[in-house]
N, C-alpha and C positions, 0 to 999 in steps of 0.2 A: 243406257239402252239395253235392248235385248241381246244377250250374248249369243252370237252365231258363229259357226265355223266360217273360215274364209271362202267367199264365193267368187271373188274377182268381180267381173262385170255382171255376173248373173245373180246378184244379191236379190233376195225376195223383196217385193214391194211392201208386203204386209207380214208382220211377225208378232206373235203373242206368246207370252209365257206366264203361266199361273203357278203359284206356289201356295199350297195349303199350309198355313202357319199354325192354325188352331182349329180343332174340331172336337169340342169337349162340353161336358156338363160341369158347371161351376157351382159349388155350394157357397151360399152367401151366409152372412153372420147369423141370421135368424132361422137356420135350417130350411131355407127355401133354396130353390135351384134355378139356374138359368142355362140355356143352351148358348154356346158361343161358336161362331165360325169366323175365322180371319183368313183372308185371301190376299196374298201379295200378287201384284200384276206388273208386267212390263209389256207395253204396247208400242210397236214401231210401225209407222205408216210413212212410206217414202222417205225414210231417214229421220223423221220427226218422232222422238221418243217421249213416252209418258210412263211414269211408274208410280206406284203407291201401294197402299194397303186399304182394303175394305174390311171393316169389322161389323158384324151383326150380332146382336144379343136378343134373347127372348126369354121372359120369365116362363117357367113351366107351371101353368096355373093349376092343373089338377094334382100337382105334387104338394101344393100348399096345404098345410095342416093334416097331411096324411102320413107324416113320418112316424107317428105313434102306432099306426096300423102295421102289423107284421103278417097279416093274412096273405094268402096267395093272390086274392083279388086285388088288394091294395098294391102289391108288388107288380102285378100285371098292369094296373092303371099307371103306375110309375113308369114302367118300361115303355108302354104305348105313348104316353105323353112326352117322354124324353125323346123317343124316336121321331115323333111328329114335329117337335120343336127343332130338333137338329136338322130335319129335312127342310123345315120352313126357313131357318136362318141361312142354310146353304143355298136354297133356291133364291132368296132375296139377294145374297151376295153375287151370285152368278148373273142375275138379271141386271144388277148395277154394273157388273163388269161388261156385259154385252152392250149396255147403254154407253159406257165409256169408249168401247171400240167403235161404235157407230158414230159418236161425236168426233173421234179422232179422224175417221175416214171423211166425214162431212167437212171438217175443218180443212183438210187437204184438198177437197174438191173446190172449196170456195177460193182458197189461195193456192193455185197449182204449183207455183214456183216460189220458193223462199231462197233468198241469197244471203 
């Protein structure tokens, strides 16, 4: 579950913890690159805990076949594509995390008391 300080009777009903495990550009064997974002999560809803890892990858398309160019323009394209891909994979991971939180809350609404 989510590690929380001792609350006694006033424990929060909902708790979420995220851990960024990876936010990087990976070079593949054939000099192509991909963005990676890995997010660890712990979700606790009314004492029911869920945890796991969300990993998103995306090939950086405009970097393909541009590794031979050393011009400023090629380098700028590289940087822009890398940033866009990193933003995209992190957005995808957070959207999935939000969806998991909603599902955990809905599951508790359907079955209010678990014994």
